C-alpha distance (Angstrom), angle and dihedral (degrees) to the residues before:
residue distance angle dihedral
X1 . . .
X2 3.83 . .
X3 3.81 89.5 .
X4 3.78 88.3 54.5
X5 3.86 91.2 53.6
X6 3.81 90.5 46.3
X7 3.81 90.5 50.4
X8 3.84 93.0 49.7
X9 3.80 89.6 48.9
X10 3.77 92.2 50.4
X11 3.88 89.1 53.0
X12 3.78 88.0 -129.5
X13 3.86 109.1 143.6
X14 3.83 90.6 -177.0
X15 3.80 91.4 56.7
X16 3.81 88.5 49.1
X17 3.86 92.9 49.5
X18 3.83 92.3 48.4
X19 3.80 88.2 64.6
X20 3.88 92.6 60.0
X21 3.78 128.4 77.0
X22 3.85 115.5 -118.3
X23 3.78 92.1 -102.2
X24 3.82 98.4 38.9
X25 3.79 121.1 140.8
X26 3.78 133.2 -146.7
X27 3.81 127.2 -157.8
X28 3.79 105.3 -173.0
X29 2.97 110.6 -166.0
X30 3.80 103.9 13.0
X31 3.80 107.3 -108.0
X32 3.77 94.8 37.8
X33 3.81 124.9 100.9
X34 3.80 113.9 -63.2
X35 3.81 110.0 -121.4
X36 3.81 137.9 -172.7
X37 3.81 107.2 -90.9
X38 3.83 88.4 -134.4
X39 3.81 89.2 55.6
X40 3.86 94.0 43.2
X41 3.87 93.6 52.6
X42 3.82 98.3 30.6
X43 3.82 94.0 97.4
X44 3.79 121.3 69.9
X45 3.81 115.8 -99.8
X46 3.83 107.1 -88.7
X47 3.87 91.4 -141.4
X48 3.70 129.0 14.7
X49 3.86 101.5 -92.4
X50 3.76 121.6 -155.7
X51 3.75 121.1 -159.3
X52 3.88 128.4 -167.7
X53 3.80 125.0 -169.4
X54 3.84 109.4 -125.8
X55 3.84 100.0 -175.8
X56 3.79 136.3 19.5
X57 3.84 116.7 -81.3
X58 3.78 109.3 -101.4
X59 3.79 116.9 -150.7
X60 3.76 140.1 177.6
X61 3.84 115.3 -104.7
X62 3.82 91.2 -107.8
X63 3.83 92.8 49.1
X64 3.79 93.1 -125.2
X65 3.83 93.5 120.7
X66 3.78 133.8 27.2
X67 3.81 139.2 167.9
X68 3.76 134.3 -155.7
X69 3.84 136.8 -177.8
X70 3.82 117.1 -140.7
X71 3.69 141.9 158.3
X72 3.72 120.8 -121.3
X73 3.76 121.8 -154.9
X74 3.81 119.6 -166.2
X75 3.79 144.7 123.6
X76 3.78 114.2 -74.0
X77 3.83 123.4 179.3
X78 3.83 90.0 -17.2
X79 3.79 95.8 -50.3
X80 3.79 136.0 93.6
X81 3.82 107.6 -101.4
X82 3.77 137.7 -172.5
X83 3.78 118.7 -150.7
X84 3.77 121.8 -169.0
X85 3.88 107.1 -146.8
X86 3.75 138.2 177.6
X87 3.75 113.9 -156.9
X88 3.78 121.0 -160.5
X89 3.80 113.6 -164.8
X90 3.81 133.7 -173.4
X91 3.80 120.1 -154.5
X92 3.86 134.4 -157.4
X93 3.83 119.8 -132.6
X94 3.85 91.0 -87.9
X95 3.81 91.0 57.7
X96 3.81 96.4 -107.4
X97 3.80 117.5 141.2
X98 3.76 109.9 -108.5
X99 3.79 98.1 174.0
X100 3.78 134.3 19.7
X101 3.82 122.3 -172.0
X102 3.81 116.0 -176.6
X103 3.81 112.6 -156.5
X104 3.87 110.5 -154.8
X105 3.75 138.4 110.6
X106 3.77 141.0 -178.9
X107 3.84 90.8 -71.2
X108 3.80 88.4 61.8
X109 3.92 93.9 56.2
X110 3.74 121.1 91.8
X111 3.79 120.6 -176.3
X112 3.78 117.2 -153.0
X113 3.80 143.2 168.7
X114 3.88 91.6 -122.9
X115 3.80 114.7 133.2
X116 3.78 94.4 -142.9
X117 3.80 92.9 112.3
X118 3.81 128.1 68.1
X119 3.75 112.5 -141.9
X120 3.84 116.1 -141.2
X121 3.80 100.7 -173.5
X122 3.78 108.7 -77.3
X123 3.83 122.4 78.1
X124 3.82 99.2 -164.4
X125 3.74 127.5 102.1
X126 3.78 114.8 -97.6
X127 3.71 114.0 -68.9
X128 3.85 96.9 -7.2
X129 3.75 147.5 55.0
X130 3.86 96.6 -150.3
X131 3.73 101.3 111.4
X132 3.75 119.5 103.5
X133 3.81 122.4 -175.5
C-alpha cells in the first residue's frame, strides 16, 4: 500500500499499474461502477495528485486484505481540493492488488484556495467526472 501511495505521488501510472493483478478491479468511490484497474489507471493523471497517509495501514494477519486512510490533494473543478479517503485493498498470494475500493463521498471533499496543487489542464478526478461538490 505504501508503494501505491509512492507511485501516485510520482505521477507514474505505469508504476501504479504494476501493483495490480491483470484482472484487478477498482470501485472509486464505493457505490460507483466497478472498473478494471488497468482501465481506471490507463490515462495519465489529469492533475498532479499528492497523497499523504494519515494513519497506519491496517492489515489482516494473512495479508490478504488491508485498509489505509489518506488525504488526496488535487485539482477538482478548477480549484485545489482535499479529499479524505479510506482505501480497502485485497491482494493475491503474490502481493498484487486484486481489488481496490475507495471509500469517500462529497462530505469528504474540501475545496480551497491553497496553492499546494499544480494544475495540468483538467480539473476532474482521475479517470472520471463523477464527483459533485
